[in-house]
C-alpha positions as CSV (number, residue, x, y, z in Angstrom):
1,X,-62.6,-152.3,-5.5
2,X,-64.2,-154.0,-2.5
3,X,-61.8,-156.1,-0.4
4,X,-63.9,-159.2,-1.0
5,X,-63.7,-158.8,-4.8
6,X,-59.9,-158.0,-4.6
7,X,-59.3,-161.2,-2.6
8,X,-61.4,-163.3,-4.9
9,X,-59.3,-162.1,-7.9
10,X,-56.2,-163.1,-5.9
11,X,-57.7,-166.5,-5.0
12,X,-58.4,-167.1,-8.7
13,X,-54.8,-166.3,-9.5
14,X,-53.5,-168.6,-6.8
15,X,-55.7,-171.4,-8.0
16,X,-54.5,-171.0,-11.5
17,X,-50.9,-171.3,-10.3
18,X,-50.7,-173.9,-7.5
19,X,-47.7,-173.7,-5.2
20,X,-46.8,-174.4,-1.6
21,X,-45.7,-170.7,-1.1
22,X,-46.5,-167.4,-2.7
23,X,-44.9,-164.0,-2.7
24,X,-47.7,-161.5,-3.3
25,X,-46.3,-158.2,-4.4
26,X,-48.1,-155.0,-3.4
27,X,-50.9,-156.7,-1.5
28,X,-52.6,-156.0,0.8
29,X,-52.9,-152.3,0.2
30,X,-55.5,-151.6,2.9
31,X,-56.6,-153.1,6.3
32,X,-59.8,-154.5,4.9
33,X,-57.9,-156.4,2.2
34,X,-55.6,-157.9,4.9
35,X,-58.4,-158.9,7.1
36,X,-60.4,-160.4,4.2
37,X,-57.4,-162.4,3.0
38,X,-56.6,-163.7,6.5
39,X,-60.3,-164.7,7.0
40,X,-60.9,-166.2,3.6
41,X,-57.5,-167.6,2.4
42,X,-54.8,-168.0,5.0
43,X,-52.9,-166.4,7.7
44,X,-50.0,-164.4,6.4
45,X,-46.7,-166.1,7.2
46,X,-44.2,-163.2,6.4
47,X,-44.2,-159.7,5.3
48,X,-41.5,-157.9,3.4
49,X,-41.4,-154.1,3.9
50,X,-38.8,-151.8,2.4
51,X,-38.6,-148.7,4.5
52,X,-37.5,-146.1,2.0
53,X,-37.7,-142.3,2.7
54,X,-40.3,-140.5,0.6
55,X,-37.8,-138.2,-1.0
56,X,-35.9,-141.2,-2.4
57,X,-39.2,-142.8,-3.7
58,X,-40.1,-139.5,-5.5
59,X,-36.6,-139.2,-7.0
60,X,-36.7,-142.8,-8.2
61,X,-40.1,-142.3,-9.8
62,X,-39.1,-139.1,-11.5
63,X,-35.9,-140.8,-12.8
64,X,-38.1,-143.7,-14.0
65,X,-40.3,-141.2,-15.8
66,X,-37.4,-140.2,-18.1
67,X,-37.4,-143.6,-19.8
68,X,-40.6,-145.5,-18.8
69,X,-43.1,-143.6,-20.9
70,X,-45.5,-143.7,-18.0
71,X,-47.7,-140.7,-17.9
72,X,-48.4,-141.1,-14.2
73,X,-44.8,-140.4,-13.0
74,X,-45.3,-136.7,-12.3
75,X,-44.6,-135.0,-9.1
76,X,-48.3,-134.3,-8.5
77,X,-49.4,-137.9,-9.1
78,X,-46.5,-139.2,-7.1
79,X,-47.5,-137.0,-4.2
80,X,-51.1,-138.4,-4.4
81,X,-49.7,-141.9,-4.4
82,X,-47.7,-141.2,-1.3
83,X,-50.7,-139.7,0.4
84,X,-52.8,-142.8,-0.4
85,X,-50.0,-145.0,0.9
86,X,-49.7,-143.1,4.2
87,X,-53.5,-143.1,4.7
88,X,-54.3,-146.7,3.5
89,X,-51.3,-148.9,3.2
90,X,-49.1,-147.7,6.1
91,X,-51.7,-149.0,8.6
92,X,-51.3,-152.5,7.1
93,X,-47.6,-152.3,7.8
94,X,-48.3,-151.3,11.4
95,X,-50.9,-154.1,11.7
96,X,-48.4,-156.7,10.6
97,X,-45.6,-155.2,12.7
98,X,-47.7,-155.8,15.8
99,X,-48.2,-159.5,14.8
């Protein structure tokens, strides 16, 4: 989904639920989303980042798979998710770390 559209969906949700502050979980997932949000909505005030080793993430997802009923908690799909994270989302963390 293009960053502009993703941010617009987020704006719509923010408008629907007015508040002074928001905690937006799992966003932005890519640099273009972060840049579009900062340009269109507001400057980010804080970022929470939980630095968890990949092997722990995999183990937790595999454990969750035992009871969640999620079909996407397989080792193969988890590996793809981690690859996507490292290629697209980790640069966002690095961008905000510099700020």
